[in-house]
C-alpha positions as CSV (number, residue, x, y, z in Angstrom):
1,Q,99.8,80.1,91.3
2,V,100.6,82.5,94.1
3,Q,104.1,82.2,95.6
4,L,104.2,83.8,99.0
5,V,107.4,84.9,100.7
6,E,107.7,85.9,104.4
7,S,110.5,88.1,105.7
8,G,111.3,90.1,108.8
9,G,111.8,87.3,111.3
10,G,114.8,87.1,113.6
11,L,115.9,87.2,117.2
12,V,114.5,89.8,119.6
13,Q,114.5,90.4,123.3
14,A,111.2,90.1,125.3
15,G,109.3,93.3,125.0
16,G,110.7,94.1,121.6
17,S,109.1,94.4,118.2
18,L,109.3,92.9,114.8
19,R,107.5,93.5,111.6
20,L,106.9,90.6,109.3
21,S,106.2,91.1,105.6
22,C,104.4,88.8,103.2
23,T,104.9,89.4,99.5
24,A,103.6,87.5,96.5
25,A,105.4,86.5,93.3
26,G,103.7,85.5,90.1
27,R,100.3,87.1,90.9
28,T,98.9,90.0,92.7
29,L,98.1,89.5,96.4
30,S,95.5,92.4,96.4
31,T,92.5,90.2,95.5
32,Y,93.1,87.7,98.3
33,A,92.4,87.6,102.0
34,V,95.6,86.9,104.0
35,G,96.1,85.1,107.2
36,W,99.0,84.9,109.6
37,F,99.7,81.7,111.5
38,R,102.5,80.3,113.6
39,Q,103.7,76.8,114.4
40,L,106.1,75.1,116.6
41,P,107.6,71.7,115.6
42,G,105.2,68.9,116.5
43,K,102.4,71.4,117.3
44,E,99.3,72.4,115.5
45,R,99.3,75.5,113.4
46,E,97.9,78.5,115.4
47,F,95.8,81.3,113.8
48,L,97.1,84.8,114.7
49,A,95.4,87.4,112.4
50,A,93.7,87.9,109.1
51,I,92.8,90.7,106.8
52,N,90.4,90.9,103.9
53,W,91.4,91.9,100.4
54,T,90.7,95.6,100.8
55,G,92.2,95.9,104.3
56,S,88.9,97.1,105.7
57,Y,88.4,94.1,108.0
58,T,90.8,92.4,110.4
59,S,90.5,89.7,113.0
60,Y,92.9,88.5,115.7
61,A,93.4,85.6,118.0
62,D,92.9,86.5,121.7
63,S,96.5,85.5,122.4
64,V,97.8,88.4,120.2
65,K,95.0,90.9,120.3
66,G,96.4,94.3,121.4
67,R,100.0,93.3,120.6
68,F,99.9,92.3,116.9
69,T,98.5,94.4,114.0
70,V,97.9,93.1,110.5
71,S,97.8,95.6,107.6
72,R,98.3,95.6,103.9
73,D,99.6,97.8,101.1
74,N,98.1,96.5,97.9
75,A,100.2,99.0,95.8
76,K,103.3,97.1,97.1
77,N,101.6,93.7,97.0
78,T,102.5,93.2,100.6
79,V,100.8,92.3,103.8
80,Y,102.4,93.1,107.2
81,L,102.2,91.7,110.7
82,Q,103.5,94.2,113.3
83,M,104.3,92.4,116.5
84,N,104.9,94.4,119.6
85,M,105.5,93.5,123.3
86,L,106.9,90.2,122.2
87,K,107.1,87.3,124.7
88,P,109.3,84.2,124.8
89,E,106.1,82.2,124.1
90,D,105.8,83.9,120.8
91,T,108.8,82.0,119.5
92,A,107.7,80.0,116.5
93,G,107.8,79.7,112.7
94,Y,105.5,82.4,111.3
95,Y,103.6,81.8,108.0
96,C,101.3,83.9,105.8
97,A,98.6,82.3,103.7
98,A,96.3,83.6,101.0
99,G,92.8,82.6,100.1
100,T,89.5,83.8,98.9
101,V,87.8,83.9,102.3
102,H,88.7,85.9,105.4
103,T,88.8,83.2,108.1
104,S,90.8,81.8,111.0
105,R,90.6,78.3,109.6
106,S,94.0,77.3,108.1
107,E,92.4,74.7,105.8
108,A,90.5,77.5,103.9
109,Y,93.8,79.1,102.7
110,R,95.1,77.8,99.4
111,Y,98.5,79.4,99.2
112,W,101.2,79.3,101.9
113,G,104.7,80.8,102.3
114,Q,107.7,78.9,103.6
115,G,107.8,80.7,106.9
116,T,110.1,82.9,108.8
117,Q,111.5,82.1,112.3
118,V,110.8,84.4,115.2
119,T,112.8,83.8,118.4
120,V,112.1,85.9,121.5
121,S,114.7,85.7,124.2
122,S,113.9,86.3,127.9
């Protein structure tokens, strides 16, 4: 069982930056691909970015490409999502997920964190 914990969310002004972290308890995260998603209440979960287990391959949704960067430090058992040039429409709950396949499909990820809230004020 992999327990994921997100941190780093908060309130930021439009144009600002936040860095989210995703850590794992119980098992190493270094052998899993990790995806980042966000969701608003009543809305479908939206793929943002994913990184393979070595960190050599990343992918992004068009909505965040050029603004968000996913990276990982396997020595620290942590995956990051650097978010720059934040917009009010980025406001949502942000979730990390771990799985065996690098993909944008949420159903392919087996383990999920509880999420961290990001609020961007205008």
